[in-house]
C-alpha positions as a LaTeX table, in Angstrom:
\begin{tabular}{lrrr}
\hline
Residue & $x$ (\AA) & $y$ (\AA) & $z$ (\AA) \\
\hline
Met1 & 93.32 & $-5.95$ & 22.01 \\
Ser2 & 96.16 & $-4.10$ & 23.64 \\
Ala3 & 98.54 & $-1.94$ & 21.68 \\
Pro4 & 102.18 & $-1.97$ & 22.67 \\
Asn5 & 103.43 & 0.81 & 24.88 \\
Val6 & 105.39 & 3.46 & 23.05 \\
Asp7 & 108.86 & 4.04 & 24.46 \\
Lys8 & 109.33 & 7.63 & 25.53 \\
Pro9 & 112.87 & 9.03 & 25.45 \\
Asn10 & 112.73 & 10.56 & 28.95 \\
Glu11 & 110.77 & 7.95 & 30.88 \\
Gly12 & 113.73 & 6.54 & 32.84 \\
Ile13 & 114.70 & 3.01 & 33.72 \\
Val14 & 111.63 & 2.35 & 35.90 \\
Gly15 & 109.28 & 3.41 & 33.13 \\
Gln16 & 111.11 & 1.22 & 30.62 \\
Val17 & 110.95 & $-1.80$ & 32.93 \\
Thr18 & 107.26 & $-1.15$ & 33.58 \\
Asn19 & 106.53 & $-0.91$ & 29.85 \\
Ser20 & 108.46 & $-4.11$ & 29.17 \\
Ala21 & 106.54 & $-5.93$ & 31.90 \\
Lys22 & 103.20 & $-4.69$ & 30.55 \\
Asn23 & 104.14 & $-5.73$ & 27.04 \\
Ala24 & 105.16 & $-9.17$ & 28.25 \\
Val25 & 101.83 & $-9.65$ & 30.02 \\
Asn26 & 99.94 & $-8.40$ & 26.96 \\
Tyr27 & 101.94 & $-10.75$ & 24.73 \\
Val28 & 100.96 & $-13.76$ & 26.84 \\
Ser29 & 97.33 & $-12.65$ & 26.98 \\
Glu30 & 97.08 & $-12.10$ & 23.21 \\
Thr31 & 98.80 & $-15.43$ & 22.52 \\
Ile32 & 96.30 & $-17.27$ & 24.71 \\
Gln33 & 93.36 & $-15.50$ & 23.06 \\
Gly34 & 94.77 & $-16.29$ & 19.60 \\
Asn35 & 95.13 & $-19.97$ & 20.51 \\
Ala36 & 91.56 & $-20.08$ & 21.83 \\
Ala37 & 90.28 & $-18.53$ & 18.59 \\
Ala38 & 92.27 & $-21.11$ & 16.58 \\
Ala39 & 90.73 & $-23.97$ & 18.57 \\
Ser40 & 87.24 & $-22.54$ & 18.14 \\
Lys41 & 87.89 & $-22.10$ & 14.40 \\
Glu42 & 88.82 & $-25.77$ & 14.04 \\
Ala43 & 85.69 & $-26.88$ & 15.90 \\
Asn44 & 83.53 & $-24.67$ & 13.71 \\
Lys45 & 85.22 & $-26.01$ & 10.57 \\
Glu46 & 84.21 & $-29.52$ & 11.64 \\
Gln47 & 80.64 & $-28.32$ & 12.16 \\
Ala48 & 80.69 & $-26.73$ & 8.70 \\
Lys49 & 81.75 & $-30.09$ & 7.26 \\
Gly50 & 78.83 & $-31.77$ & 9.02 \\
Asn51 & 81.09 & $-33.75$ & 11.37 \\
Ala52 & 79.81 & $-32.24$ & 14.61 \\
Gly53 & 76.27 & $-32.94$ & 15.80 \\
Asp54 & 74.22 & $-30.44$ & 13.81 \\
Thr55 & 74.27 & $-31.62$ & 10.18 \\
Ser56 & 71.46 & $-29.34$ & 8.98 \\
Leu57 & 72.21 & $-26.81$ & 6.27 \\
Thr58 & 71.65 & $-23.99$ & 8.75 \\
Gly59 & 73.97 & $-25.57$ & 11.30 \\
Arg60 & 76.68 & $-26.12$ & 8.72 \\
Ala61 & 76.37 & $-22.55$ & 7.40 \\
Ser62 & 76.56 & $-21.23$ & 10.95 \\
Gly63 & 79.72 & $-23.26$ & 11.54 \\
Ala64 & 81.29 & $-21.83$ & 8.39 \\
Leu65 & 80.48 & $-18.25$ & 9.36 \\
Asp66 & 81.72 & $-18.78$ & 12.91 \\
Ala67 & 84.96 & $-20.33$ & 11.58 \\
Ala68 & 85.53 & $-17.25$ & 9.41 \\
Ser69 & 84.92 & $-14.95$ & 12.37 \\
Asp70 & 87.30 & $-17.01$ & 14.51 \\
Lys71 & 89.97 & $-16.76$ & 11.80 \\
Ile72 & 89.69 & $-12.96$ & 11.89 \\
Asn73 & 90.00 & $-12.97$ & 15.69 \\
Glu74 & 92.95 & $-15.35$ & 15.52 \\
Ser75 & 94.76 & $-13.06$ & 13.08 \\
Lys76 & 93.98 & $-9.98$ & 15.18 \\
His77 & 95.32 & $-11.55$ & 18.37 \\
Asp78 & 98.39 & $-12.99$ & 16.64 \\
Gly79 & 99.22 & $-9.56$ & 15.24 \\
Ala80 & 98.81 & $-7.90$ & 18.62 \\
Ala81 & 100.95 & $-10.59$ & 20.28 \\
Lys82 & 103.70 & $-10.04$ & 17.70 \\
Ala83 & 103.61 & $-6.27$ & 18.25 \\
Asn84 & 103.83 & $-6.71$ & 22.02 \\
Lys85 & 106.67 & $-9.23$ & 21.72 \\
Glu86 & 108.67 & $-6.84$ & 19.56 \\
Ser87 & 108.13 & $-4.06$ & 22.12 \\
Ile88 & 109.48 & $-6.01$ & 25.09 \\
\hline
\end{tabular}
């Protein structure tokens, strides 16, 4: 996860443009990673419900744990994307 660049008062116009460009790239990257985590979360939720191939108790429990982990990753990436967007 990338943290937004901190604006420095004496960095000049080139430094500001560079920071904005980096933040824009990081925003796109974090948004894509957040969307991938959301898709994975939904697939794992289906597995936890027993709707995806492995209907064993172990498989369903694994799906539930993976969905929870994906939700954490989704939130982390969404937060980072928001921070980068606000820093552009």
